[in-house]
C-alpha positions as CSV (number, residue, x, y, z in Angstrom):
1,M,-179.5,86.8,17.6
2,S,-177.5,85.1,14.6
3,E,-178.7,82.5,12.6
4,P,-178.0,78.9,13.5
5,F,-175.1,77.3,11.2
6,Q,-177.3,74.3,9.8
7,I,-175.1,71.1,9.5
8,G,-176.5,68.1,7.6
9,F,-175.3,64.8,7.8
10,L,-176.3,61.9,5.0
11,L,-177.2,58.9,6.8
12,W,-177.3,55.7,4.7
13,P,-177.4,51.9,5.5
14,G,-174.0,50.3,6.5
15,L,-172.3,53.5,7.1
16,T,-169.6,53.7,9.5
17,Q,-171.0,55.1,12.8
18,L,-167.7,57.0,13.7
19,D,-167.4,58.7,10.5
20,M,-170.5,60.4,11.4
21,T,-170.7,60.3,15.6
22,G,-166.7,61.6,15.5
23,P,-167.2,64.8,13.8
24,A,-170.7,65.2,14.9
25,Q,-169.6,65.2,18.9
26,V,-167.1,68.1,18.0
27,L,-169.3,70.2,15.6
28,S,-172.3,70.1,18.0
29,R,-170.4,72.0,20.5
30,M,-169.7,74.9,17.8
31,P,-171.7,78.1,18.7
32,G,-175.0,78.4,17.1
33,A,-174.7,74.9,15.3
34,K,-177.7,73.2,14.8
35,L,-177.4,69.3,13.6
36,H,-179.4,67.3,11.0
37,F,-179.4,63.9,10.2
38,A,-181.0,63.3,6.9
39,W,-182.1,60.1,5.1
40,K,-185.0,58.8,3.0
41,S,-187.2,58.2,5.6
42,I,-186.9,58.6,9.5
43,E,-186.8,55.1,10.4
44,P,-183.8,53.8,12.3
45,I,-181.0,52.4,9.8
46,P,-178.1,50.2,10.8
47,S,-174.5,51.2,10.9
48,D,-171.5,48.9,10.3
49,C,-171.2,47.8,13.8
50,G,-174.8,47.1,14.4
51,L,-175.6,50.4,16.1
52,P,-178.9,51.8,14.9
53,L,-178.8,55.2,13.8
54,M,-182.1,57.4,14.1
55,P,-182.3,60.1,11.4
56,T,-183.8,63.4,12.5
57,V,-185.5,64.5,8.7
58,T,-185.9,63.0,5.6
59,L,-184.3,64.3,2.5
60,A,-187.2,65.8,1.3
61,D,-187.8,67.9,4.1
62,C,-184.3,68.9,5.1
63,P,-183.7,72.3,5.5
64,R,-180.8,74.3,3.3
65,L,-177.6,73.3,4.9
66,D,-174.9,75.8,5.5
67,M,-172.4,72.5,5.9
68,L,-173.1,69.2,4.1
69,C,-171.3,66.2,5.4
70,V,-171.1,62.7,3.9
71,P,-169.8,59.9,6.0
72,G,-168.4,56.8,4.6
73,G,-168.7,53.1,5.1
74,A,-167.7,49.9,3.1
75,P,-170.8,49.1,1.3
76,V,-170.7,52.5,-0.4
77,A,-171.4,51.6,-4.0
78,P,-175.1,51.2,-3.6
79,V,-175.2,54.8,-2.3
80,M,-173.2,56.1,-5.4
81,R,-175.8,54.6,-7.8
82,D,-178.9,56.3,-6.0
83,E,-179.9,59.0,-8.1
84,T,-182.1,60.4,-5.5
85,V,-179.3,60.8,-3.1
86,L,-176.9,62.0,-5.7
87,Q,-179.5,64.7,-6.9
88,W,-180.0,66.0,-3.4
89,L,-176.4,66.1,-2.5
90,R,-176.0,68.4,-5.9
91,D,-179.0,70.6,-4.9
92,Q,-177.5,71.3,-1.0
93,A,-174.1,71.6,-2.4
94,A,-174.9,74.5,-4.7
95,T,-175.8,76.6,-1.9
96,A,-173.7,75.2,1.0
97,E,-170.8,77.2,2.5
98,L,-169.1,74.1,3.1
99,V,-169.1,70.6,1.1
100,T,-167.7,68.0,3.3
101,S,-167.0,64.3,3.6
102,V,-165.4,61.8,6.1
103,C,-163.7,58.4,4.5
104,T,-165.2,56.9,1.5
105,G,-167.9,59.5,1.6
106,S,-165.8,61.3,-0.7
107,L,-166.7,58.6,-3.5
108,I,-170.1,59.5,-2.9
109,L,-169.7,63.2,-3.5
110,A,-167.8,62.4,-6.5
111,A,-170.3,60.1,-8.0
112,A,-172.7,63.1,-7.4
113,G,-170.0,65.3,-9.6
114,L,-169.2,67.4,-6.6
115,L,-165.3,66.7,-6.5
116,H,-164.6,67.2,-10.3
117,G,-161.5,69.4,-10.3
118,Y,-161.0,69.1,-6.8
119,R,-158.2,67.5,-4.3
120,A,-159.7,65.3,-1.9
121,G,-159.0,62.9,0.9
122,C,-160.5,59.3,1.2
123,Y,-159.9,56.1,3.2
124,W,-156.4,55.2,2.3
125,A,-157.1,52.0,0.5
126,S,-159.9,53.2,-1.5
127,G,-158.8,56.8,-2.6
128,H,-157.0,55.7,-5.6
129,Q,-160.4,55.6,-7.3
130,L,-161.3,59.2,-6.9
131,P,-159.5,60.2,-10.1
132,L,-162.4,57.8,-12.1
133,F,-164.6,60.8,-11.1
134,G,-162.0,63.7,-11.7
135,A,-160.9,64.1,-8.2
136,E,-157.2,64.0,-7.4
137,F,-156.3,61.9,-4.3
138,V,-154.5,63.5,-1.7
139,E,-153.5,61.0,1.2
140,E,-153.3,63.3,4.0
141,R,-155.6,63.4,7.2
142,V,-157.7,66.5,6.3
143,V,-157.6,67.9,2.6
144,I,-158.9,71.5,2.2
145,D,-159.8,72.8,-1.4
146,R,-161.7,75.8,-1.7
147,N,-165.3,75.0,0.0
148,R,-164.3,71.5,0.0
149,I,-163.3,69.8,3.3
150,T,-162.7,66.1,3.0
151,A,-161.1,63.8,5.5
152,G,-159.3,60.5,5.5
153,G,-160.3,57.3,7.2
154,V,-162.8,56.9,10.1
155,T,-161.1,59.0,12.9
156,S,-159.9,61.5,10.7
157,G,-163.5,62.9,10.7
158,I,-162.7,64.1,14.2
159,D,-159.6,65.8,13.2
160,F,-161.8,67.4,10.2
161,A,-164.3,68.5,12.7
162,F,-161.9,70.4,14.7
163,R,-160.6,72.3,11.5
164,V,-163.9,73.4,10.6
165,A,-164.4,74.9,13.9
166,E,-161.0,76.8,14.0
167,H,-161.8,77.9,10.5
168,R,-165.0,79.5,11.7
169,F,-164.5,80.4,15.1
170,G,-160.8,80.7,15.6
171,R,-158.2,78.5,17.8
172,D,-159.6,79.2,20.9
173,I,-162.7,77.8,20.3
174,A,-161.3,74.8,18.6
175,E,-159.2,74.1,21.6
176,A,-161.8,74.6,24.3
177,I,-164.1,72.2,22.4
178,Q,-161.1,70.1,22.5
179,L,-160.7,70.2,26.3
180,S,-164.4,69.9,26.6
181,I,-164.1,66.3,25.3
182,E,-160.7,65.5,26.4
183,Y,-159.3,64.8,22.9
184,D,-155.6,64.2,23.5
185,P,-154.7,61.0,21.4
186,A,-151.6,59.1,22.5
187,P,-152.3,56.1,20.0
188,L,-150.3,53.1,18.9
189,A,-147.9,53.7,16.1
190,G,-148.9,52.6,12.7
191,G,-152.4,54.1,12.0
192,T,-151.4,54.8,8.3
193,P,-149.6,52.8,5.5
194,R,-146.7,55.0,5.5
195,T,-146.4,54.2,9.4
196,A,-147.4,50.9,9.8
197,R,-145.0,48.0,10.1
198,P,-144.8,46.0,6.9
199,E,-146.2,42.9,8.3
200,I,-149.1,44.4,9.5
201,L,-149.7,46.3,6.6
202,A,-149.7,43.2,4.4
203,R,-152.0,41.4,7.2
204,V,-154.4,44.0,6.9
205,R,-154.4,44.3,3.0
206,G,-154.6,40.4,3.0
207,M,-157.8,40.7,5.2
208,M,-159.6,43.0,3.0
209,A,-158.4,41.6,-0.3
210,D,-161.7,40.2,-0.9
211,R,-163.9,43.0,-0.1
212,L,-162.1,45.6,-1.5
213,A,-161.5,43.9,-4.9
214,A,-165.5,43.1,-5.2
215,R,-166.0,47.2,-4.1
216,E,-163.4,48.3,-6.7
217,A,-165.1,46.4,-9.3
218,E,-168.7,47.9,-8.6
219,I,-167.2,51.5,-8.3
220,A,-165.3,51.1,-11.6
221,E,-168.6,50.2,-13.1
222,I,-170.2,53.2,-11.6
223,A,-167.4,55.4,-13.1
224,G,-167.9,54.1,-16.4
225,R,-171.3,55.6,-16.3
226,Y,-169.9,58.8,-14.8
227,R,-170.5,62.2,-16.7
228,P,-168.5,65.4,-15.6
229,P,-170.6,68.1,-14.3
230,Q,-171.4,70.7,-17.2
231,G,-170.6,74.5,-16.5
């Protein structure tokens, strides 16, 4: 029997639950996949929508991962400052086959020095800060650069997970998982800044303006102390 493919999600207070649960649903159906949900303790933590998330393992007890995934969320700056978390990410990434993220999770990877010199995706309103950490923001739904696979915002995590499944097992397995969860989206037009009507884009930017300004200031302060990885 082959060894399980160990997949670990970093959980953290305030993360966007779909950044994690979307790809987890797809990846859990890959042959041999074993999922871990890691945080500093195994107490429930709140997600952005109020749904409590239950870690299955602590950072200290998490096994070596074949795939590391960092979901994003709005209150991302405290995690970007947390040296315990950042060092755990560095340690796991050193041996992981795949180092991945969804949404603003790429900013957390970047703060750990794990995207320096890489092309990376991010949430459309936040990716412009990736270059502060030596990464190149690419406004695509899924961005692959060597063993870094980074998704755009929120729902992009589902598409990203199918790319991983196809990469590991081929198109037939990926399409079988797709059918098993009936993933056949027929969305309204306008899910990206490029396709949204101008008045809708302006409305959303206005709704997020204060929150984004505060977050950008925090991330800029973190980037001011960032030092590129050596070697």
